[in-house]
N, C-alpha and C positions, 0 to 999 in steps of 0.2 A: 436469964440470958438465953438467947435463941441462936440456932444455927440453921442453915438451909442447904440444900443440895438436891441431887437428881439421882434417881435409881433407873438405870437403863437395863432392862432384862433383854439381852440381844437375842437369845434363842431359849425356848423352853418347850418340850414336848407338851402336847394338849393336856395330858393326865396330870402334869405338874403345875399348871397354871393356877388352879384353886389353891394348892399347897403354898405357892409364892405369895398369893394374897393374904393367906392365913399367917404366914411367917412374919410378913411385914406388919400386918395388923397387930400381932403379938408384941412387936417392938414399939410401935408408935401409940398403941393404946386406943386406936379408933378403927372402925371397920374400913377395909381397903377394897375397892373394886376397880381393877385396871381395864383399860380399853385394849384388849388383845387384838393383834392383827397378824396375818400370815407373814412369816419370815422368809422372803424369797431366797436368801442365801442358804437356807436349810429347810427344804421342803418337809412339811409335816410338823414344823415347829412354829411357834408364835413369839411375838415380841411386844414389849410395852414400855412405857416411860412414866415416871411419877416424879413430879417436883415435890419436895417435902420441906417442911419447916418443923423443927423440934429442938430438943436439948442437944448441946454439943456431945459428940460421941455417937449420935444416931446412925451415922453411916457405918461405923464399925459394928454396931449391934445388927443392923440390916445384913451386912456382909457375912457376919458370923451365922446368922439364922439361915441365909441362903446357901452357905457353904455345905450344908448337910446334903444337898441334892446335886450329885456330881454330874448330872446331864445338862446343867444350865450353863449359859454364858451370860455374864452380867458385869456391870460396873456400878459402883456407888461413890458418888462424890459428895464432899462436904466442903463449903466454903469456909475460909478462915473466919473466926469470930473472936471478939476481945479475949485474949489469953490463950487461944487455941489456933493452931496452924490449920491450913486446909489440908484435906486428905483424899486420896483416891484409892479404891479397892477395885481390882480387876480380877475376874475368875474365868478360867476356861477348863474344860475337862482334861485336856492333855497337859496343861502347865500348872494347874492348880491356882493358888491365890497370890496376887502381887499386891503389895501395899506401899504407897509412897506419900511423903508430904508434898504439898503442892503450893505454888505461888498464887498470888491473887489473879494471875493471868492463866492459871491452870497447868503451869509448866511443873514437871517433876523436879524436886529439890533433893539433892543427895547430901546427907550429913557428912561432915568431915571424916568422922570415925569410919564410916563405911567405905569412903574413898580410900582412906589410908589402908584399910584392911584389903581392899581389892588390889591396891598396888603391892602390898606385901604378899599376897597370895600369888599374883602374877609373877613376881620376882622369884618366889620360892619354888613354884611348880612349874615355871616356864610356860605359863599360860599367856594368852593374848590379853593385854590390858584393855584394849578396845572391846573385846567380847565381854570382859568383866563389867565394864562401864555400861554396855547395852543391857546387861541383866539388871544393874542397879537403876537404870532409867525405865525399865519395863518394856524395852523394844520388842522382845518376842510376843508379849501380850498384845501390844498395839498391832503388831503385823497379823496376829490371828484374829483379832477382833475387827480389824478395819473393814473387811467385806460385810460384816454384820451391821456395822455403824451406817454405812452408805445404804444398805438395803432398807434402813428405817426412816430415810428422809421422807418427811410428810406424814409420819405416824401421829396419831392423836396423843396429846400430852395432858395430864391431869395434875392438879395441885392438891396437896395434902397438908393439913395443919395438925400436928400431933397434940395430944392433951398434955396437961401438966406443965 
């Protein structure tokens, strides 16, 4: 069974670029060379994109490997495959990691249990339910990453097929 997705490194200091490649290569089992370009939204940083194909769960393994470097901004997506939901991982230095199940259209899907918990917490703590739902859907991560996404328009994209 095979899954596919995209790694978006939205910003990485130059010194971390080779480490990102090594980390991804360690997950997918083949050498990785990304086409790094300047990231206008963060001077002195670089960005890269990688389309990948591999085993289901590859996105989580890549996100876990990149989570070690807290100066990166990245997203890893994995399309749904037979028996597996789609998933998106987003990371920013200020917010940490966000993980969500995604639909075929890439929309965030919030499981019933998490919605119920948010409603209970809002009622018990007197917090705003809308704010709780925004956290569940990853809005703070989207707002922080959006300038980096647009700055990447026209960036080179590379395809990678994992071994195994």
